[in-house]
Backbone as ProteinMPNN parsed JSONL, in Angstrom:
{"seq_chain_A": "MSTATALARPGAVLADLLPATRVRDAALVAGGAVLTGVAAQLSVPVPGSPVPVTGQTFAALLVGTTLGARRGFLSLALYAVAGVAGMPWFANGDSGAGMVSFGYVLGMLLASALVGALARRGADRSPLRMAGTMLLGEAVVYAVGVPYLALAAHLSASEAIAAGLTPFLIGDALKAALAMGALPTAWKFAGRREGL", "coords_chain_A": {"N_chain_A": [[-39.537, 87.081, -29.045], [-37.943, 85.456, -32.055], [-39.763, 85.022, -35.307], [-38.898, 82.861, -36.98], [-37.708, 81.358, -34.319], [-40.212, 80.885, -32.564], [-41.17, 79.096, -34.561], [-39.575, 76.936, -34.926], [-39.625, 75.62, -32.363], [-41.198, 73.515, -29.902], [-44.408, 73.571, -28.467], [-44.999, 76.119, -29.275], [-47.611, 78.153, -30.645], [-49.592, 79.666, -33.098], [-50.28, 82.453, -32.275], [-47.237, 82.819, -31.316], [-46.053, 83.681, -32.937], [-45.902, 86.321, -32.747], [-44.106, 89.287, -31.93], [-43.459, 89.018, -28.717], [-45.087, 90.685, -26.207], [-46.629, 92.046, -23.27], [-48.486, 93.925, -24.439], [-48.816, 92.897, -26.595], [-50.231, 90.326, -25.645], [-52.56, 91.552, -24.433], [-53.776, 92.62, -26.348], [-54.465, 90.54, -28.326], [-56.201, 88.597, -26.491], [-58.319, 90.326, -26.224], [-58.775, 91.204, -29.092], [-59.35, 88.516, -29.853], [-61.895, 87.843, -28.373], [-63.614, 89.825, -29.604], [-63.347, 88.952, -31.895], [-65.48, 86.477, -31.611], [-67.116, 87.516, -30.368], [-68.245, 89.416, -33.167], [-68.38, 86.883, -34.87], [-70.888, 85.628, -33.742], [-72.86, 87.362, -34.482], [-73.704, 86.263, -36.664], [-75.955, 84.067, -37.514], [-78.269, 81.812, -37.814], [-81.384, 80.855, -37.343], [-82.743, 77.767, -36.067], [-85.423, 75.64, -36.827], [-87.662, 74.622, -34.423], [-85.669, 75.092, -32.081], [-83.945, 76.161, -29.339], [-81.855, 77.733, -29.996], [-79.654, 78.949, -32.208], [-77.862, 78.337, -34.791], [-74.398, 79.383, -35.52], [-71.546, 81.692, -36.105], [-70.208, 81.374, -33.542], [-69.138, 79.775, -31.903], [-67.075, 78.243, -33.875], [-65.181, 80.612, -34.267], [-64.751, 80.725, -31.478], [-63.346, 78.115, -30.811], [-61.457, 78.754, -33.038], [-59.554, 81.139, -31.434], [-59.014, 79.564, -29.519], [-56.971, 77.736, -30.389], [-55.185, 79.611, -31.696], [-54.574, 81.011, -29.842], [-53.565, 79.727, -27.874], [-53.997, 78.269, -25.086], [-53.888, 79.511, -22.663], [-54.064, 82.252, -23.087], [-56.438, 81.868, -24.666], [-58.638, 81.016, -23.256], [-58.492, 83.655, -21.553], [-59.504, 84.788, -23.402], [-62.284, 84.536, -23.942], [-62.979, 84.332, -21.88], [-63.366, 86.844, -21.488], [-64.726, 87.869, -23.373], [-67.165, 86.215, -22.425], [-67.966, 87.502, -19.82], [-68.12, 90.186, -20.712], [-70.601, 89.972, -22.058], [-72.696, 89.368, -20.317], [-71.84, 91.158, -18.76], [-73.775, 92.946, -20.276], [-72.965, 93.751, -22.716], [-73.955, 93.276, -25.89], [-73.221, 90.965, -27.502], [-73.576, 88.292, -28.137], [-75.179, 85.167, -29.5], [-77.705, 86.168, -32.045], [-77.624, 89.279, -31.305], [-78.149, 89.152, -28.312], [-77.397, 89.587, -24.617], [-76.157, 88.805, -21.368], [-76.993, 86.235, -18.467], [-79.327, 84.815, -18.927], [-79.433, 83.377, -21.029], [-81.193, 80.61, -22.724], [-79.035, 79.236, -23.95], [-76.622, 79.944, -23.154], [-75.276, 78.038, -21.788], [-73.89, 76.532, -23.702], [-71.746, 79.086, -24.45], [-70.213, 78.944, -21.577], [-69.072, 76.618, -22.224], [-67.715, 76.807, -24.257], [-65.565, 78.303, -22.999], [-64.312, 76.353, -21.467], [-63.853, 74.809, -23.449], [-62.124, 76.102, -25.541], [-59.132, 76.373, -24.306], [-59.067, 73.499, -23.629], [-58.217, 73.208, -26.727], [-56.351, 75.151, -27.206], [-54.553, 74.112, -25.519], [-54.181, 71.421, -26.295], [-53.158, 72.781, -29.418], [-50.863, 73.898, -28.115], [-49.232, 71.046, -27.966], [-48.884, 70.369, -30.474], [-51.382, 69.912, -32.113], [-52.544, 71.722, -33.977], [-51.168, 71.216, -36.253], [-50.975, 69.747, -38.29], [-53.383, 68.545, -40.983], [-54.834, 66.303, -39.933], [-54.573, 65.485, -37.194], [-55.526, 68.538, -36.344], [-58.342, 68.254, -37.088], [-59.685, 66.597, -35.548], [-58.94, 67.622, -32.713], [-60.547, 69.907, -33.307], [-63.273, 68.974, -33.225], [-63.109, 67.355, -30.704], [-63.17, 69.488, -29.192], [-65.324, 71.027, -29.995], [-67.086, 68.481, -28.72], [-66.886, 69.224, -26.052], [-67.973, 71.935, -26.076], [-70.577, 71.118, -26.416], [-71.205, 69.019, -24.259], [-71.066, 70.434, -22.213], [-73.463, 72.865, -22.681], [-75.388, 71.28, -23.22], [-76.702, 69.866, -21.529], [-77.006, 72.583, -19.876], [-78.529, 73.521, -21.662], [-80.484, 71.334, -20.757], [-81.822, 72.145, -18.672], [-82.109, 74.37, -18.351], [-84.124, 75.699, -20.056], [-86.116, 73.389, -19.224], [-86.418, 70.986, -20.521], [-86.246, 67.217, -21.614], [-83.417, 65.113, -21.482], [-83.448, 63.995, -24.305], [-85.344, 65.391, -25.675], [-83.179, 67.687, -25.168], [-80.886, 67.255, -26.091], [-81.786, 66.593, -28.836], [-82.532, 69.29, -29.89], [-80.469, 70.913, -29.318], [-78.419, 69.363, -30.315], [-78.266, 67.71, -32.556], [-78.964, 68.775, -34.739], [-77.397, 70.453, -35.1], [-74.845, 69.273, -36.1], [-73.872, 68.026, -38.643], [-72.794, 71.25, -39.28], [-70.949, 71.203, -37.862], [-69.061, 69.289, -38.489], [-68.431, 70.771, -40.802], [-67.199, 72.638, -40.242], [-64.931, 72.044, -38.446], [-63.411, 70.637, -40.982], [-62.667, 73.428, -42.328], [-61.31, 73.985, -40.227], [-59.227, 71.92, -40.245], [-57.907, 72.423, -43.343], [-57.278, 75.238, -42.673], [-55.584, 75.702, -40.464], [-53.076, 74.243, -40.429], [-52.487, 75.036, -42.967], [-51.575, 77.718, -42.677], [-49.395, 77.281, -40.97], [-47.582, 76.34, -42.688], [-47.064, 78.285, -44.03], [-45.732, 80.232, -43.046], [-43.606, 78.891, -42.275], [-42.129, 78.979, -44.947], [-41.883, 81.78, -45.341], [-40.088, 81.899, -43.231], [-37.77, 79.829, -44.909], [-37.766, 77.668, -43.175]], "CA_chain_A": [[-38.659, 85.629, -29.757], [-38.538, 85.775, -33.445], [-40.881, 83.928, -35.749], [-37.678, 81.61, -36.851], [-37.85, 80.769, -32.909], [-41.246, 80.199, -32.257], [-41.413, 77.738, -35.624], [-39.141, 75.843, -34.165], [-40.05, 75.859, -30.776], [-41.599, 73.012, -29.383], [-44.865, 74.113, -28.077], [-45.329, 77.143, -29.694], [-48.834, 78.496, -30.87], [-49.907, 80.68, -34.083], [-49.887, 83.876, -31.889], [-46.381, 83.41, -30.788], [-44.987, 84.02, -34.315], [-45.354, 87.508, -33.481], [-42.997, 89.454, -31.143], [-44.208, 88.529, -27.551], [-45.346, 91.417, -25.268], [-48.025, 92.082, -22.723], [-49.29, 94.519, -25.088], [-49.489, 92.279, -27.615], [-51.21, 89.271, -25.519], [-53.638, 92.411, -24.256], [-54.732, 93.059, -27.927], [-54.789, 89.246, -29.101], [-57.026, 88.555, -25.938], [-59.538, 91.432, -26.705], [-59.174, 90.328, -30.588], [-60.59, 87.221, -29.65], [-63.264, 88.733, -27.581], [-64.153, 90.701, -30.685], [-63.872, 87.939, -33.384], [-65.844, 85.39, -30.64], [-68.704, 88.392, -30.654], [-68.531, 89.532, -34.455], [-69.192, 85.484, -35.47], [-71.972, 85.163, -33.028], [-73.755, 87.453, -35.149], [-73.557, 85.734, -38.298], [-76.735, 83.622, -36.774], [-79.369, 81.485, -38.479], [-82.464, 80.146, -36.48], [-82.811, 76.275, -36.621], [-86.504, 75.465, -36.873], [-87.542, 73.458, -33.149], [-84.178, 74.989, -31.382], [-83.661, 77.928, -29.085], [-80.188, 77.215, -30.043], [-79.345, 79.244, -33.168], [-75.951, 77.686, -35.665], [-73.674, 80.45, -35.278], [-70.458, 81.214, -36.368], [-69.658, 81.588, -32.769], [-67.974, 78.086, -31.378], [-65.892, 77.742, -35.078], [-64.547, 81.357, -33.825], [-64.056, 80.032, -30.021], [-61.719, 77.221, -30.937], [-60.518, 79.293, -33.67], [-59.262, 81.745, -30.754], [-58.067, 78.856, -28.702], [-56.099, 77.319, -31.013], [-54.049, 80.301, -32.099], [-53.792, 81.758, -29.347], [-52.766, 78.754, -27.035], [-54.518, 77.712, -23.548], [-54.229, 80.723, -21.181], [-54.886, 83.305, -23.526], [-57.898, 81.668, -25.34], [-59.594, 81.382, -21.79], [-59.034, 84.47, -20.79], [-59.974, 85.586, -24.4], [-63.776, 84.004, -24.189], [-63.585, 84.588, -20.35], [-63.559, 88.518, -21.449], [-66.405, 88.051, -24.177], [-68.389, 85.628, -21.29], [-67.965, 88.626, -19.32], [-68.767, 91.393, -20.926], [-71.794, 89.531, -22.543], [-73.408, 89.093, -18.655], [-72.535, 92.808, -18.081], [-74.811, 93.888, -21.111], [-72.23, 93.755, -24.096], [-74.985, 92.387, -27.161], [-72.997, 89.998, -28.953], [-73.536, 86.801, -27.934], [-75.914, 84.947, -30.751], [-78.759, 87.361, -32.274], [-77.229, 90.409, -30.612], [-78.116, 88.675, -27.279], [-76.504, 89.922, -23.869], [-76.77, 88.262, -19.929], [-76.948, 84.703, -18.084], [-79.993, 83.897, -18.483], [-80.692, 82.538, -21.997], [-80.695, 79.066, -22.463], [-77.968, 78.806, -24.766], [-75.714, 80.348, -22.163], [-74.266, 77.182, -21.613], [-72.504, 76.938, -24.632], [-71.012, 79.799, -23.829], [-69.522, 78.286, -20.795], [-68.8, 74.982, -22.924], [-66.42, 77.448, -25.079], [-64.648, 78.8, -22.065], [-63.268, 74.761, -21.32], [-63.347, 74.558, -24.99], [-60.771, 77.688, -26.159], [-58.406, 76.087, -23.032], [-58.756, 72.354, -24.68], [-57.876, 73.056, -27.729], [-54.991, 75.721, -27.01], [-53.523, 72.781, -24.873], [-53.409, 70.49, -28.205], [-52.196, 73.464, -30.127], [-49.17, 73.288, -28.038], [-48.315, 70.026, -28.653], [-48.642, 70.561, -32.021], [-52.406, 69.289, -32.786], [-53.255, 72.43, -35.306], [-50.248, 71.47, -37.685], [-51.654, 68.159, -39.207], [-54.852, 68.467, -41.216], [-55.955, 65.373, -39.316], [-54.887, 66.057, -35.611], [-56.983, 69.184, -36.317], [-60.228, 68.0, -37.591], [-59.652, 65.958, -34.25], [-58.968, 68.658, -31.603], [-61.704, 71.177, -33.59], [-64.326, 67.468, -32.767], [-62.778, 67.671, -29.084], [-63.238, 71.405, -28.531], [-66.733, 70.775, -29.52], [-67.957, 67.881, -27.706], [-66.5, 70.314, -24.86], [-69.003, 73.069, -25.867], [-71.961, 70.667, -26.238], [-70.835, 68.423, -22.847], [-71.695, 71.69, -20.999], [-74.312, 73.544, -23.254], [-76.611, 70.31, -23.886], [-76.985, 70.048, -20.359], [-76.972, 73.467, -19.802], [-79.962, 73.51, -22.37], [-82.152, 70.826, -20.998], [-82.222, 72.592, -17.359], [-82.91, 75.936, -18.538], [-85.347, 75.381, -20.771], [-86.751, 72.25, -18.563], [-86.068, 70.11, -21.574], [-85.711, 65.845, -20.72], [-82.357, 64.371, -22.032], [-83.268, 63.575, -25.007], [-85.321, 66.847, -26.077], [-82.16, 68.559, -25.147], [-80.55, 66.662, -27.392], [-82.564, 67.057, -30.479], [-82.797, 70.862, -30.065], [-79.448, 71.305, -29.131], [-77.052, 68.559, -30.724], [-78.029, 66.866, -33.923], [-78.729, 69.841, -35.688], [-75.656, 71.467, -35.44], [-73.48, 67.902, -36.567], [-73.341, 68.88, -40.425], [-72.206, 72.467, -39.857], [-68.982, 71.286, -36.488], [-68.252, 68.89, -39.42], [-67.889, 71.841, -42.168], [-66.039, 73.691, -39.555], [-64.001, 70.862, -38.673], [-62.81, 70.484, -42.108], [-62.073, 74.334, -42.343], [-59.972, 74.2, -39.662], [-58.151, 71.577, -40.59], [-57.549, 72.997, -43.849], [-56.298, 76.483, -42.407], [-54.401, 76.087, -39.486], [-51.999, 74.043, -40.9], [-51.651, 75.727, -44.0], [-51.018, 79.028, -41.835], [-48.066, 77.262, -40.494], [-46.705, 75.766, -43.718], [-46.739, 79.441, -45.057], [-45.198, 81.062, -41.79], [-42.081, 78.226, -42.415], [-42.207, 79.414, -45.915], [-41.616, 83.092, -45.192], [-38.782, 81.699, -42.431], [-36.969, 80.064, -45.104], [-37.355, 76.898, -42.75]], "C_chain_A": [[-39.261, 86.025, -31.18], [-39.7, 84.678, -34.252], [-40.007, 82.388, -36.067], [-37.815, 80.534, -35.399], [-38.589, 80.112, -32.551], [-41.605, 79.315, -33.197], [-40.475, 76.372, -34.951], [-39.063, 75.459, -33.007], [-40.874, 74.614, -30.831], [-42.727, 73.661, -28.494], [-45.376, 75.496, -28.373], [-46.742, 77.601, -30.414], [-48.867, 78.926, -32.062], [-49.511, 81.801, -33.575], [-48.252, 84.031, -31.507], [-45.353, 83.527, -31.701], [-44.761, 85.659, -34.187], [-44.542, 88.205, -32.006], [-43.648, 89.594, -29.611], [-43.88, 89.947, -26.388], [-46.442, 91.769, -24.416], [-49.065, 93.113, -23.796], [-49.952, 93.546, -26.499], [-50.351, 90.513, -26.733], [-52.323, 90.097, -25.096], [-54.516, 92.05, -25.59], [-55.465, 91.387, -28.726], [-55.887, 89.051, -27.722], [-58.315, 89.355, -26.37], [-59.811, 91.11, -28.342], [-60.077, 89.592, -29.977], [-61.432, 87.081, -29.515], [-64.05, 88.95, -29.022], [-64.401, 89.751, -31.856], [-65.081, 86.904, -33.204], [-67.723, 86.256, -30.992], [-69.244, 88.427, -31.868], [-69.436, 87.861, -35.143], [-70.055, 85.304, -34.879], [-73.018, 85.632, -33.778], [-73.948, 86.567, -36.428], [-74.33, 84.05, -37.716], [-77.517, 82.955, -38.021], [-80.003, 81.05, -37.847], [-82.522, 78.569, -36.867], [-84.796, 76.207, -36.031], [-86.771, 74.359, -35.406], [-86.493, 73.739, -32.253], [-84.386, 75.899, -31.132], [-82.427, 78.006, -29.531], [-80.523, 77.788, -31.741], [-77.625, 78.579, -34.152], [-75.471, 80.182, -36.033], [-72.15, 80.491, -35.774], [-69.361, 81.82, -34.625], [-68.659, 80.653, -32.126], [-66.856, 77.996, -32.695], [-64.562, 78.984, -34.472], [-63.953, 81.405, -32.435], [-62.562, 79.672, -30.524], [-60.706, 78.066, -31.731], [-59.264, 80.086, -32.711], [-58.261, 80.876, -29.875], [-57.567, 78.277, -28.926], [-54.663, 77.932, -31.587], [-53.48, 80.735, -31.211], [-53.114, 81.117, -28.028], [-53.707, 78.582, -25.553], [-55.143, 79.121, -22.504], [-54.797, 81.811, -21.692], [-56.147, 83.109, -24.36], [-58.571, 81.785, -24.366], [-59.924, 82.643, -21.463], [-60.024, 85.689, -22.057], [-61.834, 85.56, -24.331], [-63.919, 83.987, -22.897], [-63.965, 86.795, -20.869], [-64.662, 88.564, -22.169], [-67.547, 87.473, -23.408], [-68.803, 87.152, -20.594], [-69.072, 89.697, -19.241], [-70.156, 91.213, -21.839], [-73.117, 89.757, -21.679], [-73.238, 90.283, -18.461], [-73.363, 93.652, -19.345], [-73.932, 94.24, -22.699], [-73.565, 93.161, -25.446], [-74.28, 92.081, -27.731], [-72.773, 88.475, -28.835], [-74.491, 87.197, -29.176], [-77.047, 85.738, -31.03], [-78.806, 88.412, -31.472], [-77.792, 90.053, -28.856], [-77.421, 88.932, -26.077], [-77.057, 88.942, -22.178], [-76.45, 86.784, -19.644], [-77.84, 84.232, -18.322], [-81.216, 83.427, -19.963], [-79.901, 81.056, -22.081], [-79.826, 78.397, -23.336], [-77.011, 79.407, -24.071], [-74.515, 79.46, -21.758], [-72.732, 76.729, -22.479], [-71.462, 77.85, -24.743], [-69.838, 79.485, -22.985], [-68.659, 77.35, -21.444], [-67.223, 76.186, -23.738], [-65.754, 77.862, -24.337], [-63.346, 77.622, -21.952], [-62.5, 74.661, -22.884], [-61.503, 75.204, -25.356], [-59.568, 76.897, -25.236], [-57.875, 74.785, -23.799], [-57.717, 72.734, -25.628], [-56.557, 74.009, -27.967], [-53.993, 75.339, -26.235], [-52.698, 72.212, -25.845], [-52.847, 71.293, -28.541], [-50.474, 73.495, -29.843], [-48.536, 72.24, -27.975], [-48.57, 69.343, -30.083], [-50.214, 69.921, -32.751], [-52.847, 70.172, -33.929], [-51.895, 72.435, -36.355], [-50.634, 70.541, -38.839], [-53.301, 68.525, -39.562], [-55.831, 67.341, -39.861], [-56.038, 65.734, -37.628], [-55.563, 67.625, -35.94], [-58.167, 69.331, -37.043], [-60.043, 67.224, -36.477], [-60.038, 66.749, -32.839], [-59.839, 69.995, -32.114], [-62.801, 70.246, -33.26], [-64.041, 67.818, -31.269], [-63.17, 68.751, -28.445], [-64.807, 71.285, -28.613], [-67.943, 70.236, -29.04], [-67.398, 68.269, -26.504], [-67.789, 70.703, -24.642], [-70.492, 72.357, -25.536], [-71.991, 69.767, -24.463], [-71.451, 69.642, -21.458], [-72.753, 72.468, -21.787], [-75.725, 72.68, -23.41], [-76.934, 70.199, -22.421], [-77.277, 71.046, -19.526], [-78.893, 74.143, -20.32], [-81.437, 72.882, -21.241], [-82.732, 71.416, -19.247], [-82.964, 73.793, -17.052], [-84.275, 75.971, -18.866], [-86.114, 74.077, -20.199], [-87.221, 71.294, -20.01], [-85.463, 68.447, -20.793], [-83.909, 65.802, -21.747], [-82.338, 64.713, -23.592], [-84.378, 64.557, -26.226], [-84.183, 67.573, -26.017], [-81.273, 68.472, -26.551], [-80.535, 66.605, -29.049], [-82.585, 68.606, -30.92], [-81.497, 71.66, -29.608], [-77.693, 70.816, -29.546], [-77.201, 67.665, -31.736], [-78.66, 67.629, -34.916], [-77.809, 70.62, -36.215], [-74.769, 70.741, -35.743], [-73.155, 68.521, -37.459], [-72.448, 69.932, -40.174], [-70.935, 72.268, -38.664], [-68.76, 70.459, -37.798], [-67.358, 69.527, -40.415], [-66.835, 72.85, -41.347], [-64.869, 72.942, -39.154], [-62.696, 71.149, -40.168], [-62.312, 71.832, -42.0], [-60.773, 74.475, -42.019], [-58.533, 73.386, -40.294], [-57.139, 71.669, -41.912], [-56.659, 74.657, -43.459], [-55.22, 76.673, -41.731], [-53.175, 75.418, -39.722], [-51.309, 74.519, -42.11], [-50.643, 77.092, -43.51], [-49.426, 78.906, -41.195], [-46.989, 76.918, -41.625], [-46.269, 77.009, -44.095], [-46.2, 80.159, -43.764], [-43.981, 80.288, -41.998], [-41.4, 78.84, -43.964], [-41.5, 80.354, -45.728], [-40.665, 83.327, -44.453], [-37.699, 81.014, -43.43], [-36.786, 78.645, -44.647], [-38.322, 75.704, -43.325]], "O_chain_A": [[-40.321, 86.56, -31.502], [-40.297, 83.739, -33.725], [-40.263, 81.261, -35.644], [-37.972, 79.314, -35.41], [-38.348, 78.964, -32.178], [-42.481, 78.548, -32.796], [-40.778, 75.22, -34.642], [-38.075, 74.771, -32.752], [-41.402, 74.503, -31.938], [-42.242, 74.394, -27.632], [-46.226, 75.96, -27.614], [-46.782, 76.649, -31.194], [-47.801, 78.532, -32.537], [-48.546, 82.367, -34.087], [-47.835, 85.181, -31.372], [-44.142, 83.503, -31.482], [-43.999, 86.322, -34.89], [-44.458, 87.46, -31.029], [-44.47, 90.505, -29.513], [-42.789, 90.187, -25.872], [-47.476, 91.784, -25.084], [-50.286, 92.96, -23.836], [-51.028, 93.526, -27.096], [-50.969, 89.73, -27.454], [-53.375, 89.495, -25.314], [-55.561, 91.418, -25.741], [-56.496, 91.198, -29.372], [-56.874, 89.661, -28.133], [-59.27, 88.76, -26.869], [-60.93, 90.811, -28.759], [-61.232, 89.855, -29.642], [-62.121, 86.332, -30.208], [-64.985, 88.241, -29.394], [-65.385, 89.749, -32.596], [-65.674, 86.456, -34.186], [-68.797, 85.9, -31.475], [-70.307, 87.858, -32.114], [-70.553, 87.728, -35.644], [-70.582, 84.362, -35.469], [-74.009, 84.927, -33.967], [-75.067, 86.764, -36.901], [-73.629, 83.057, -37.52], [-77.43, 83.478, -39.132], [-79.256, 80.34, -37.174], [-82.323, 78.251, -38.039], [-85.223, 76.701, -34.988], [-86.088, 73.336, -35.348], [-86.192, 72.799, -31.517], [-84.868, 76.736, -31.895], [-81.98, 78.971, -28.911], [-81.391, 77.261, -32.437], [-76.473, 78.604, -33.719], [-75.886, 81.283, -36.398], [-71.532, 79.43, -35.853], [-68.278, 82.404, -34.583], [-67.477, 80.924, -31.916], [-65.718, 77.642, -32.385], [-63.398, 78.648, -34.256], [-62.892, 81.978, -32.186], [-61.463, 80.214, -30.64], [-59.522, 78.197, -31.421], [-58.1, 79.832, -33.021], [-57.118, 81.2, -29.553], [-57.153, 77.654, -27.948], [-53.596, 77.375, -31.845], [-52.272, 80.971, -31.226], [-52.343, 81.72, -27.282], [-53.891, 79.775, -25.311], [-56.186, 79.483, -21.959], [-55.747, 82.392, -21.167], [-56.831, 84.071, -24.711], [-59.314, 82.766, -24.4], [-61.058, 83.007, -21.152], [-60.724, 86.688, -21.897], [-62.513, 86.532, -24.664], [-65.032, 83.618, -22.524], [-64.759, 87.613, -20.405], [-65.615, 89.225, -21.757], [-68.686, 87.925, -23.522], [-69.828, 87.774, -20.875], [-70.044, 90.022, -18.559], [-70.731, 92.206, -22.284], [-74.212, 90.159, -22.074], [-74.209, 90.881, -17.996], [-73.521, 94.872, -19.298], [-74.401, 94.938, -23.598], [-73.584, 91.945, -25.253], [-74.225, 92.679, -28.805], [-71.946, 87.735, -29.368], [-74.729, 88.273, -29.725], [-77.531, 86.116, -29.963], [-79.855, 88.647, -30.873], [-77.744, 91.072, -28.168], [-76.332, 88.39, -26.27], [-78.205, 88.531, -22.01], [-75.752, 86.135, -20.422], [-77.79, 83.018, -18.12], [-82.422, 83.256, -20.142], [-78.807, 80.586, -21.766], [-79.827, 77.176, -23.488], [-76.068, 79.321, -24.857], [-73.351, 79.764, -21.497], [-71.523, 76.628, -22.273], [-70.342, 77.485, -25.101], [-68.684, 79.645, -23.382], [-67.464, 77.35, -21.145], [-66.009, 76.08, -23.564], [-64.696, 78.008, -24.949], [-62.137, 77.722, -22.163], [-61.35, 74.527, -23.303], [-60.336, 74.81, -25.365], [-58.658, 76.908, -26.065], [-56.804, 74.718, -24.402], [-56.516, 72.609, -25.391], [-55.755, 73.682, -28.842], [-52.884, 75.863, -26.13], [-51.518, 72.259, -26.192], [-51.664, 71.138, -28.235], [-49.463, 73.319, -30.524], [-47.307, 72.278, -27.922], [-48.467, 68.204, -30.539], [-50.15, 69.482, -33.899], [-53.466, 69.637, -34.849], [-51.608, 73.38, -37.09], [-50.55, 70.717, -40.054], [-54.198, 68.724, -38.743], [-56.875, 67.499, -39.228], [-57.014, 66.091, -36.967], [-56.648, 67.534, -35.368], [-58.771, 70.317, -37.465], [-61.266, 67.086, -36.455], [-61.022, 66.595, -32.116], [-59.837, 71.019, -31.43], [-63.674, 70.991, -32.814], [-64.811, 68.586, -30.692], [-63.463, 68.849, -27.253], [-65.521, 71.397, -27.617], [-69.075, 70.695, -28.889], [-67.47, 67.336, -25.703], [-68.58, 70.347, -23.768], [-71.33, 72.774, -24.736], [-72.863, 70.051, -23.642], [-71.979, 69.583, -20.348], [-73.103, 73.146, -20.821], [-76.834, 73.159, -23.644], [-77.986, 70.831, -22.329], [-77.778, 70.743, -18.443], [-79.83, 74.741, -19.789], [-82.546, 73.34, -20.969], [-83.826, 71.126, -18.763], [-83.802, 74.174, -16.235], [-85.27, 76.2, -18.178], [-86.933, 73.704, -21.039], [-88.391, 71.06, -20.315], [-84.656, 68.339, -19.87], [-83.589, 66.629, -22.601], [-81.515, 65.465, -24.115], [-84.222, 64.437, -27.441], [-84.082, 68.295, -27.009], [-81.075, 69.186, -27.534], [-79.727, 66.585, -29.977], [-82.644, 69.011, -32.08], [-81.489, 72.889, -29.541], [-76.571, 71.288, -29.366], [-76.331, 66.807, -31.884], [-78.898, 67.082, -35.992], [-77.539, 71.192, -37.271], [-73.659, 71.272, -35.763], [-72.342, 69.444, -37.419], [-71.329, 69.828, -40.677], [-70.049, 73.119, -38.588], [-68.003, 71.152, -38.478], [-66.228, 69.233, -40.808], [-65.952, 73.587, -41.785], [-63.781, 73.303, -39.603], [-61.578, 71.663, -40.211], [-61.21, 71.741, -41.459], [-59.735, 74.777, -42.609], [-57.426, 73.799, -40.638], [-55.981, 71.253, -41.882], [-55.603, 75.021, -43.976], [-54.236, 77.371, -41.978], [-52.159, 75.937, -39.258], [-50.103, 74.5, -42.354], [-49.487, 77.381, -43.817], [-48.587, 79.781, -40.981], [-45.787, 77.158, -41.515], [-45.115, 77.059, -44.522], [-46.816, 81.22, -43.865], [-43.008, 81.037, -41.915], [-40.201, 79.115, -44.014], [-40.301, 80.117, -45.874], [-40.109, 84.424, -44.494], [-36.559, 81.368, -43.13], [-35.923, 78.021, -45.263], [-38.117, 74.534, -43.001]]}, "name": "protein", "num_of_chains": 1, "seq": "MSTATALARPGAVLADLLPATRVRDAALVAGGAVLTGVAAQLSVPVPGSPVPVTGQTFAALLVGTTLGARRGFLSLALYAVAGVAGMPWFANGDSGAGMVSFGYVLGMLLASALVGALARRGADRSPLRMAGTMLLGEAVVYAVGVPYLALAAHLSASEAIAAGLTPFLIGDALKAALAMGALPTAWKFAGRREGL"}
């Protein structure tokens, strides 16, 4: 598919601007997993919380949005499976499923599929819809991650919210703001390159 066709076609995501091949899809899936693993290493401890602030969630949502639901989910599945198998690319170079923060990784799987599906419906083409898409994706991550944290760390619901949600809200708003500028701008740039 040409770039112009992808731009004009409803249901396209940014990855569809590249020529369609299975090699492309495999490279995008692997690249999304690597990007998420690298972003997870951008980690800052949060006092009183076993969960650090990382670039991992932003990368996972970006991967889902740019690759679409299927490739985004596969990319995060590869990230999760490789991390469970011993690849030290979860936050702080951790691996395995025994971490109290592993629920956030599981939430990212679902969130990448959600934001990818929304991007196929054009949610990545305007700033406000992109911000809403990112916030919905982050809500899914927390909907899985916070209860998992409560169970794994033996915390009450309020303790889990205080340790695994509240400290991250400002950062999530900043990530949504960054995405609401970056992705619609990428579409505009691609359209200008094609003269659309």
